[in-house]
N, CA, C and O of each residue as an XYZ file, in Angstrom:
496
protein
N      49.659    -21.383    -39.400
C      49.118    -23.046    -39.433
C      48.222    -22.833    -40.510
O      47.734    -21.733    -40.769
N      47.941    -24.167    -41.315
C      47.633    -24.451    -42.565
C      46.872    -25.309    -42.297
O      47.125    -26.364    -41.714
N      44.900    -24.583    -43.082
C      43.983    -25.343    -42.347
C      43.369    -26.509    -43.301
O      42.272    -27.068    -43.292
N      44.536    -26.653    -44.140
C      44.407    -28.859    -44.477
C      45.256    -29.806    -43.595
O      45.182    -30.976    -43.217
N      46.208    -28.618    -43.423
C      47.277    -29.984    -42.400
C      47.444    -28.537    -41.195
O      47.664    -27.345    -41.412
N      47.235    -29.264    -39.976
C      47.755    -27.906    -39.225
C      49.138    -28.504    -38.470
O      49.676    -29.591    -38.260
N      49.389    -26.854    -38.162
C      50.935    -27.416    -37.273
C      51.320    -26.211    -36.749
O      50.834    -25.113    -37.019
N      52.256    -26.472    -35.952
C      52.867    -25.160    -35.336
C      53.972    -24.519    -35.770
O      54.713    -25.212    -36.467
N      54.313    -23.390    -35.567
C      55.214    -22.310    -35.983
C      57.043    -22.422    -35.905
O      58.015    -21.817    -36.357
N      56.688    -23.856    -34.839
C      58.131    -23.889    -34.187
C      58.690    -25.723    -34.778
O      59.659    -26.324    -34.313
N      58.053    -26.077    -35.517
C      57.744    -27.111    -36.550
C      58.061    -28.506    -35.800
O      58.825    -29.362    -36.245
N      57.342    -28.590    -34.578
C      57.186    -29.295    -33.321
C      56.126    -30.179    -33.967
O      55.552    -30.025    -35.045
N      56.021    -30.980    -33.205
C      54.662    -32.238    -33.824
C      53.198    -31.471    -33.170
O      53.107    -30.827    -32.125
N      52.092    -31.798    -34.204
C      51.106    -31.130    -33.480
C      50.229    -32.653    -33.095
O      49.568    -33.325    -33.886
N      50.452    -32.899    -31.757
C      50.477    -34.056    -31.110
C      49.822    -34.047    -30.149
O      49.726    -35.027    -29.411
N      49.181    -32.847    -29.938
C      47.235    -32.667    -29.096
C      46.584    -31.293    -29.536
O      47.159    -30.234    -29.790
N      45.269    -31.581    -29.559
C      44.393    -30.314    -29.931
C      43.303    -30.466    -29.059
O      43.235    -31.589    -28.559
N      42.305    -29.552    -28.681
C      40.992    -29.358    -28.004
C      40.730    -28.471    -28.648
O      40.992    -27.279    -28.490
N      39.978    -29.189    -29.731
C      38.897    -28.907    -30.419
C      37.454    -28.539    -30.614
O      36.829    -29.166    -31.469
N      36.891    -27.666    -29.976
C      35.493    -27.296    -29.614
C      35.129    -28.132    -30.695
O      35.716    -28.440    -31.732
N      33.466    -28.582    -29.978
C      32.845    -29.393    -30.593
C      32.634    -29.024    -31.994
O      32.123    -27.908    -31.907
N      32.746    -29.358    -33.402
C      32.645    -29.229    -35.100
C      33.550    -28.577    -35.687
O      33.379    -28.202    -36.847
N      35.228    -28.188    -34.683
C      36.406    -27.393    -35.021
C      36.882    -28.871    -35.276
O      36.611    -29.912    -34.678
N      37.766    -28.585    -36.477
C      38.703    -27.420    -36.484
C      37.277    -27.528    -38.480
O      36.880    -28.542    -39.054
N      36.991    -25.958    -38.849
C      36.967    -25.660    -39.593
C      37.921    -25.586    -41.074
O      38.807    -24.731    -41.075
N      37.760    -26.498    -42.394
C      38.677    -26.205    -42.804
C      38.095    -25.629    -43.900
O      37.880    -26.299    -44.910
N      37.844    -24.594    -43.833
C      37.443    -23.590    -44.617
C      38.089    -22.643    -45.077
O      38.736    -22.045    -44.217
N      38.210    -22.123    -46.454
C      39.268    -21.095    -46.847
C      39.417    -19.556    -45.693
O      38.460    -18.969    -45.188
N      40.314    -19.342    -45.587
C      40.504    -18.133    -44.774
C      40.703    -18.443    -43.520
O      41.064    -17.454    -42.882
N      40.628    -19.310    -42.953
C      40.438    -19.996    -41.719
C      41.637    -20.977    -40.740
O      41.658    -21.831    -39.853
N      42.472    -20.247    -41.530
C      43.696    -21.066    -41.330
C      44.517    -21.053    -39.881
O      45.431    -21.872    -39.785
N      44.275    -20.257    -38.848
C      44.186    -19.889    -37.340
C      43.947    -20.754    -36.312
O      43.177    -21.521    -36.890
N      44.069    -21.249    -35.038
C      44.114    -21.367    -34.135
C      43.836    -20.409    -32.857
O      44.614    -19.870    -32.070
N      42.023    -20.407    -32.984
C      41.973    -19.665    -31.688
C      41.417    -19.912    -30.413
O      40.188    -19.952    -30.452
N      42.171    -20.186    -28.706
C      41.619    -21.007    -27.665
C      40.438    -19.933    -26.956
O      40.571    -18.710    -26.989
N      39.236    -20.658    -26.299
C      38.853    -20.372    -26.157
C      39.297    -19.936    -24.118
O      39.485    -20.908    -23.387
N      39.387    -18.653    -23.570
C      39.997    -18.637    -22.424
C      39.157    -19.213    -21.458
O      39.629    -19.989    -20.627
N      38.127    -18.961    -21.470
C      36.612    -20.187    -20.467
C      36.749    -21.536    -20.528
O      36.865    -22.395    -19.654
N      36.709    -21.579    -21.952
C      36.310    -23.150    -22.303
C      37.501    -24.673    -22.305
O      37.492    -25.895    -22.162
N      38.618    -23.269    -22.634
C      39.999    -23.995    -22.917
C      39.750    -24.809    -24.493
O      40.377    -25.852    -24.679
N      38.856    -24.308    -25.550
C      38.925    -25.168    -26.228
C      39.314    -24.381    -27.455
O      39.576    -23.179    -27.415
N      39.339    -25.195    -28.660
C      40.415    -25.119    -29.374
C      38.916    -24.029    -31.148
O      37.694    -24.161    -31.073
N      39.541    -23.274    -32.211
C      38.547    -22.897    -33.004
C      39.508    -22.487    -34.058
O      40.444    -21.743    -33.764
N      39.283    -23.057    -35.636
C      39.702    -22.378    -36.637
C      39.015    -21.251    -36.715
O      37.786    -21.199    -36.676
N      39.961    -20.041    -36.859
C      39.634    -18.643    -37.040
C      40.817    -18.324    -38.104
O      41.830    -18.990    -38.320
N      40.281    -16.786    -38.868
C      40.710    -16.135    -39.545
C      42.081    -15.524    -39.009
O      42.033    -14.829    -37.994
N      43.247    -15.739    -39.616
C      44.412    -15.626    -39.284
C      44.854    -13.920    -39.069
O      45.957    -13.651    -38.595
N      43.967    -12.921    -39.430
C      44.306    -11.401    -39.473
C      42.920    -10.621    -38.647
O      42.582     -9.452    -38.464
N      42.515    -11.597    -38.383
C      41.239    -10.984    -36.854
C      42.277    -10.982    -35.816
O      42.838    -12.059    -35.617
N      42.543    -10.219    -35.293
C      43.482     -9.171    -34.092
C      42.872    -10.371    -32.598
O      41.657    -10.572    -32.604
N      43.617    -11.012    -31.552
C      43.212    -12.037    -31.034
C      44.756    -11.571    -29.938
O      45.752    -10.917    -30.244
N      44.398    -12.198    -28.710
C      45.136    -12.332    -27.839
C      46.449    -13.527    -28.089
O      46.310    -14.479    -28.857
N      47.455    -13.322    -27.455
C      48.454    -14.249    -28.052
C      49.191    -14.658    -26.418
O      49.070    -14.254    -25.261
N      50.265    -16.052    -27.404
C      51.171    -15.712    -26.356
C      52.373    -16.363    -26.959
O      52.345    -17.365    -27.675
N      53.434    -15.689    -26.597
C      54.876    -15.576    -27.050
C      55.740    -17.054    -26.350
O      55.537    -16.807    -25.161
N      56.401    -18.147    -26.348
C      57.251    -19.385    -25.944
C      58.411    -18.852    -26.299
O      58.485    -18.327    -27.410
N      59.530    -18.875    -25.449
C      60.737    -18.641    -25.092
C      61.641    -19.731    -24.581
O      61.419    -19.829    -23.374
N      62.424    -20.467    -24.900
C      63.969    -21.171    -24.013
C      64.550    -20.046    -23.125
O      65.139    -19.190    -23.785
N      64.541    -19.951    -22.516
C      64.984    -19.693    -21.662
C      66.640    -19.369    -21.151
O      67.378    -20.354    -21.134
N      67.202    -18.100    -20.761
C      69.312    -17.657    -20.666
C      69.234    -18.721    -19.775
O      68.350    -18.881    -18.934
N      70.567    -19.729    -20.071
C      70.905    -20.287    -19.029
C      71.672    -19.331    -17.827
O      72.442    -18.498    -18.305
N      71.577    -19.339    -16.496
C      72.431    -18.177    -15.934
C      72.870    -19.333    -14.850
O      72.526    -20.473    -14.541
N      73.778    -18.409    -14.485
C      75.528    -19.042    -13.367
C      74.707    -19.328    -11.879
O      73.555    -19.593    -12.223
N      74.784    -19.386    -10.515
C      73.732    -20.554    -10.661
C      73.007    -21.043    -11.431
O      72.285    -20.245    -12.029
N      72.837    -22.692    -11.815
C      72.084    -22.535    -13.017
C      70.352    -22.116    -12.758
O      69.561    -22.974    -12.368
N      70.144    -21.414    -12.896
C      68.601    -20.482    -12.335
C      67.850    -20.386    -13.817
O      68.252    -20.470    -14.978
N      66.763    -20.203    -13.289
C      66.115    -19.649    -14.707
C      65.826    -18.235    -14.659
O      65.406    -17.686    -13.640
N      66.121    -17.435    -16.125
C      65.815    -16.187    -15.905
C      65.029    -15.564    -17.171
O      65.502    -15.187    -18.243
N      63.662    -15.568    -16.722
C      63.001    -15.261    -18.224
C      62.698    -14.037    -18.197
O      62.806    -13.222    -17.280
N      62.188    -13.892    -19.568
C      61.444    -12.062    -19.679
C      60.933    -11.393    -18.552
O      60.235    -12.029    -17.763
N      61.154    -10.321    -18.379
C      60.168     -9.770    -16.889
C      59.148     -9.356    -17.384
O      59.043     -8.471    -18.234
N      57.744    -10.401    -16.533
C      56.604    -10.262    -16.790
C      56.322    -11.697    -17.628
O      55.143    -11.926    -17.897
N      57.165    -12.510    -17.984
C      56.993    -14.253    -18.484
C      56.753    -15.224    -17.123
O      56.630    -14.895    -15.943
N      56.741    -16.128    -17.559
C      56.267    -17.366    -16.637
C      57.028    -18.526    -17.409
O      56.967    -18.750    -18.618
N      57.782    -19.237    -16.421
C      58.668    -20.339    -16.736
C      57.611    -21.753    -16.271
O      56.758    -21.870    -15.391
N      57.911    -22.296    -16.870
C      56.789    -23.252    -16.973
C      57.579    -24.359    -16.916
O      58.319    -24.208    -17.888
N      57.907    -25.461    -16.338
C      58.946    -26.506    -15.751
C      58.985    -27.488    -17.199
O      59.806    -27.505    -18.116
N      57.659    -28.326    -16.963
C      57.680    -29.030    -17.961
C      58.179    -29.144    -19.206
O      58.465    -30.215    -19.742
N      58.300    -28.015    -19.711
C      58.525    -27.564    -21.001
C      59.758    -26.864    -21.116
O      60.351    -26.822    -22.194
N      60.221    -26.274    -20.018
C      61.418    -26.035    -19.810
C      61.364    -24.070    -20.953
O      62.149    -23.444    -21.666
N      60.106    -23.916    -20.499
C      60.074    -22.872    -21.559
C      59.761    -21.425    -20.576
O      59.642    -21.597    -19.363
N      59.610    -19.703    -21.274
C      59.057    -18.753    -20.664
C      57.920    -18.359    -21.676
O      57.959    -18.324    -22.906
N      57.063    -18.119    -20.947
C      55.809    -17.672    -21.929
C      55.442    -16.291    -21.455
O      55.615    -15.818    -20.332
N      54.893    -15.723    -22.536
C      54.854    -14.030    -22.354
C      53.319    -14.289    -23.089
O      53.111    -14.842    -24.169
N      52.252    -13.665    -22.075
C      50.880    -13.763    -22.170
C      50.862    -12.267    -22.990
O      51.710    -11.501    -22.530
N      50.118    -11.737    -24.037
C      50.231    -10.919    -24.556
C      49.569     -9.686    -23.512
O      49.432     -8.755    -24.306
N      49.221     -9.324    -22.537
C      48.711     -8.418    -21.670
C      49.659     -8.538    -20.678
O      49.726     -7.459    -20.090
N      50.182     -9.092    -20.361
C      51.691     -8.326    -19.382
C      52.773     -8.157    -20.354
O      53.990     -8.158    -20.170
N      52.085     -8.010    -21.430
C      53.124     -6.332    -22.399
C      52.000     -5.693    -22.976
O      50.949     -6.265    -23.268
N      52.291     -4.294    -23.159
C      51.669     -3.442    -23.215
C      51.162     -3.150    -25.463
O      50.398     -2.317    -25.953
N      51.715     -3.864    -25.929
C      50.882     -4.004    -27.370
C      49.031     -4.821    -27.463
O      48.169     -4.796    -28.342
N      49.081     -5.315    -26.399
C      47.258     -5.450    -27.087
C      47.301     -7.012    -27.952
O      48.074     -7.961    -28.075
N      46.087     -6.631    -28.389
C      45.427     -7.823    -29.650
C      46.006     -7.910    -30.698
O      45.877     -6.826    -31.267
N      46.799     -8.847    -31.518
C      47.286     -8.697    -32.655
C      47.040     -9.699    -33.669
O      46.718    -10.853    -33.386
N      47.194     -9.253    -34.886
C      46.638    -11.043    -35.978
C      47.883    -11.400    -35.501
O      48.730    -10.796    -34.841
N      47.800    -12.796    -36.096
C      48.706    -14.223    -36.166
C      50.325    -13.851    -36.412
O      51.406    -14.184    -35.926
N      49.781    -12.869    -37.573
C      51.512    -12.635    -38.038
C      52.166    -10.812    -37.022
O      53.316    -10.422    -36.821
N      51.494    -10.492    -36.831
C      51.849     -9.790    -36.430
C      52.163    -10.208    -34.789
O      53.241     -9.742    -34.420
N      51.815    -10.585    -34.281
C      51.208    -11.765    -32.969
C      53.393    -11.693    -32.779
O      54.154    -11.042    -32.063
N      53.591    -12.789    -33.907
C      54.504    -13.502    -34.493
C      56.151    -12.803    -34.493
O      57.323    -13.099    -34.259
N      55.380    -11.808    -34.882
C      56.924    -11.198    -35.413
C      56.687     -9.812    -34.564
O      56.978     -8.780    -35.169
N      56.170     -9.678    -33.178
C      56.184     -9.627    -32.104
C      56.933    -10.428    -30.456
O      57.282     -9.891    -29.405
N      56.938    -11.623    -30.818
C      57.257    -12.815    -30.282
C      59.521    -12.809    -31.016
O      60.614    -13.044    -30.501
N      59.178    -12.531    -31.920
C      60.312    -12.498    -32.631
C      61.326    -11.568    -31.654
O      62.062    -12.110    -30.829
N      61.298    -10.665    -31.771
C      61.424     -9.332    -31.084
C      62.707    -10.133    -29.360
O      63.857     -9.924    -28.976
N      61.340    -11.168    -28.829
C      62.088    -12.040    -27.650
C      63.224    -12.739    -28.408
O      63.946    -13.276    -27.568
N      63.498    -12.869    -29.159
C      64.092    -14.379    -29.869
C      62.496    -15.484    -29.968
O      62.574    -16.706    -30.099
N      61.656    -15.008    -29.907
C      60.321    -16.541    -29.166
C      59.681    -16.480    -30.390
O      59.937    -15.886    -31.437
N      58.666    -17.327    -29.985
C      57.799    -17.764    -31.586
C      56.481    -18.000    -30.452
O      56.447    -18.013    -29.221
N      55.344    -18.190    -31.612
C      53.887    -18.394    -30.354
C      53.930    -19.746    -30.029
O      54.254    -20.761    -30.645
N      53.657    -19.586    -29.276
C      53.225    -20.763    -28.464
C      52.830    -22.294    -28.907
O      51.650    -22.397    -29.243
N      53.366    -23.134    -28.950
C      53.061    -24.395    -29.187
C      52.317    -25.109    -28.361
O      52.866    -25.128    -27.260
N      51.105    -25.841    -28.370
C      50.620    -26.413    -26.964
C      50.668    -27.761    -27.489
O      50.446    -28.110    -28.649
N      51.089    -28.710    -26.167
C      51.089    -30.340    -26.394
C      50.737    -30.819    -24.997
O      51.241    -31.900    -24.691
N      50.123    -30.343    -24.270
C      49.173    -30.917    -23.477
C      48.428    -30.411    -22.469
O      48.627    -29.294    -21.992
N      47.555    -31.184    -22.101
C      46.382    -30.195    -21.520
C      47.016    -29.759    -20.010
O      46.249    -28.955    -19.480
N      47.948    -29.994    -19.342
C      48.344    -29.434    -18.427
C      48.857    -28.294    -18.952
O      48.436    -27.348    -18.286
N      49.819    -27.808    -20.140
C      50.269    -27.174    -20.650
C      49.428    -26.322    -20.784
O      49.775    -25.307    -20.182
N      47.887    -26.152    -21.587
C      46.655    -25.717    -21.838
C      46.180    -25.008    -21.014
O      45.634    -23.962    -21.366
N      46.260    -25.410    -19.555
C      46.061    -24.589    -18.103
C      46.557    -23.840    -18.084
O      46.114    -22.714    -18.307
N      48.414    -24.283    -17.638
C      49.100    -23.341    -17.132
C      48.907    -22.223    -18.144
O      48.616    -21.170    -17.575
N      48.992    -22.103    -19.737
C      48.629    -20.794    -20.168
C      46.837    -20.334    -19.818
O      46.262    -19.318    -20.207
N      46.531    -20.941    -19.363
C      45.342    -19.932    -18.806
C      44.823    -19.412    -17.656
O      43.903    -18.648    -17.367
N      45.969    -20.262    -16.867
C      45.702    -19.526    -15.701
C      46.571    -18.219    -15.728
O      46.502    -17.412    -14.801
């Protein structure tokens, strides 16, 4: 994320947001977004602060056409993606960079969120 112009790691459009009142704080050092699990709202955060994270990967096609996500990951049909939330893997909270590196081990990236329904799914 870039604090002056917010963007997703996968270069998809930044076409949805759920900012907390008073956010984003476009202050130097607050270049990442964190989601409040309880409120479902976003705030700008220090990218080096360890936070929960979600990985997003396109599932591998199988025959017949079934969806196969990595173990412990959840498939979300509207996006056609599998999501791995950090509490389903043994790593725990990570900084933005470390979380992205972890996701890349699965051929994934940190999740980009494009709708309230998708945000609700990730919070469930």
